[in-house]
N, C-alpha and C positions, 0 to 999 in steps of 0.2 A: 503494500499499500503506499503510495506516495505522500510526501509532505504537503500541507495545506498551500495553496497557491497564493494565499493573502495572510495577513496576521490575523490569529485568532482573538476575537474580541471578547475583553475581560471586564467582569465586574467586580469591584473589590469592596466588601463590607467592612466596616470598623467601627468600634465604639469608643476608641481612645484617641491616643496621640498619633497613632498612624506609623510607626518606626518600621513595621513590615511592609507597608504599603511603598514607605520612601525606599526601601531595599529593593522591593519589586520594580518600581520606576528606575532606580539607577541600574538594575540588571539589564532591563529592556534597552535603555539609553545606550549601555556600554557593550552590547553584544548584537551585531547587525544580524545574527542568524537567531534571534529569539524567536521570532514571528509569532509574537503576541503584542498586544496593545489594550491599555487600560482605557475603556471607553466610557466608563461613569464609576463613581466612589460614591457609596451610600452608607447611611449610619442611623441607628435608632435614637442619637442624642445629637441635638442641635449645637451643643457647646463642643462636639468631639473635635479635639484639636488637628486631627488628621484630614479633617475637611478643607483646612486652610492650604495644606500641603497640596491637595488636589487641584484647588483655586490657582495656586501660584503656578501649577504646571498645564492650566489651561483645560483641565478635565472636568466636565459636567460633575454636578453633586446632587444627591437626593438625600432627605432626610424624611424618615417615617416614624415618629414617635409612637411607642407603645404606651399609652396610657394606662394607669392603674384601673382594672376593671373592664378594660377595653376587650373587644371581640377579637381573639388572637387570630383567627382564622382570617377575618375580613383586613386585620393589618398585614398578615403575610401575603394576601392576595395584592393590597396596595403596593407593597414592596417589590413583590415579582413583577407586578406591570410596569412599575418605573424601570425596573431593569430591561425588562423586555422592550420598552421604548428605545432602547439603546443597541436592540438586538444581541444582548450579551451571550456569549456561548460556552463561557465557564466564570463560575463564581468563586471567587476567592474569599476565605473568611480569614481577615488579618486581625484579630484581635476583636473580632465580633462577639459580643457576650449575649446573644440571644440563642436558644435552642430552636432549630426549624424544624418543621413537621414533614413527615412524608409528602404531604400535599405540595409543598413549596420544592422539595428535593426532585419529585417527580417532573419538574419542568426541565431539570438539568441532570438526568440519570447519569451517575458516576462522572458529573463534571462539576461538583461541589467540593472543594479542597479546604482543609482547615490544618492550621498548626496548633501544637497543644505542648505546653512546657514539662513534659514528662517522657519517661521510656513507656507507653501504653503497652498492656493494659492497666499498668500501675498507675494510681493517683490521677484517676479520672476527675473532672469536675473543676469548679471555678478556683480552687485553692491549693493547686498540685503542688507549687513550690513549698508553700507553707508546710503542706502535709509530709513532704519529703523529707524536710528538715525535722519535723516532728518525729518522723518514724525512725530517723537516724541511719536512713541508707548512705553508703559509701559513693554510690554513683546515681544520678539521675540523667536527664537530657531533655531531647526535644523529639517529637514524632511529628511527621507530616501524612496525612492520612485523607482518603476520600471520606464523604461525610454519608451517614446512613441514618436510619430512625432513632437509633439508640446514642446516647450520649458519649462521644469520644470513642467510638467504637469501629467505624468503617475501616475497608482495606487499607493496610499502611503501605505508603509509597516509600517512606525513608525514615530512618530513625539514625540519631547520633548521641553518644554518651558525652556527658559533663560531670567531672568529678565534684563531689561536694567537699569542701575543705573543712578543716577544724574550727575555724573562726568564721565561717559563713554566716552572714545575715539572709534574710529572705529577699532583700533588695539586691544584694550581691550576687547571690547565686542567681537571682532571676536575670540579672544584667547579663552573665555570662551565658546563660541559655538563651537569651534574646540574640546574641552575637551569632550562635549557631542557627537559630532560625532565620536570621537575615541572609544566611547562605543558602540553607536547605530549603526553604519555601520558594523562593525563585527559580531553583533549579527543577523542583517537582512541576512547578507550574509550566515551565518550559517543555517539559516530557509531554504535557496535555497539549501543549500548543504543536507539537511535533506528532501528535497522535500515537505515541509509542507506549500507552498504557493499556494493558488487557485485564479484565477481572474475571478470575476463576474462584468462585466462591469467597472464602476470605482472604484470599492472596491477590496480591496485584502483581502483574507480571509486566517487566518492562522490556520492550522490544529494543534489540541493540541499534545503536545508531546509524550504522551502514546497512540497516535492513531496507532503506528506501533512499538511495541517495539522489540528490537533486542534480539533474544534468547540468554542467557549467563548463563554458569555454576557458575558464581558467581555474586552477586548483583551488578550492575552498581554503579559508584560513583555519588553523587549528582551533577546535572547540574551546572558547575562553571559559566557559561554565562546565566544571566537571558533572557528569550525571550522578546523583545520588544512587548508591547500590540498593537493589531490593532488600527490605528487611527479610530476617528469618521469622517464622511463626513465633510470636511473642509468648514467653512463659508466664501463667497467671503470678501476680504477686501480691502477698497481703497487703492489706492497707487503702486499697483501692476502694473509692465510693463513687457513687453516683452523683452528678449536681444535683441538688435540691430542685 
């Protein structure tokens, strides 16, 4: 199967400062072969700092606030419709702190990708870094995965370990995990843009880069972004919790 003839249209959802959004934009800007374009940035919070990063880059932004007690399905429908207005083909959750239902995910099957600050399935949910420190693990890390109807559960695209240091605080450990996320998330989005991900049950299979070369009159430059390695089946770890 050949690579796409045009850039894959990406929607990015954020709830905070947008550091992963910035990392993705930088990866796209510095890699001519990325074959992805962020066409819209959405948030559930009007004050999310990452929205300004998008505006500074000339990217349209949308905000759909989920008010307390509001109809969640209607909120999801509005958010999905706003993304569909921009013909989004892949949805990137880059620090988006809302759980999305199967109804939303069905619009982009196997095309919604998330990053999580632990080695899943350990420490699922919103407080993964804090729980890793409280449990006393020697190693944690980050996971990039496709999103399914369960919390922090879908097929894993890549994982990378981060050691826990004796004097770590939650903020220091999270900062080191974020540095890994800033490399791993763009690399996995790039795989989706190149249509190199195949799903077999719980396992994501990554097609080799030379499986579908692009005909070119000149030799291509070496790939500037290393492809993440497919992760082995993770072993269940004690201490994992569902997000409330």
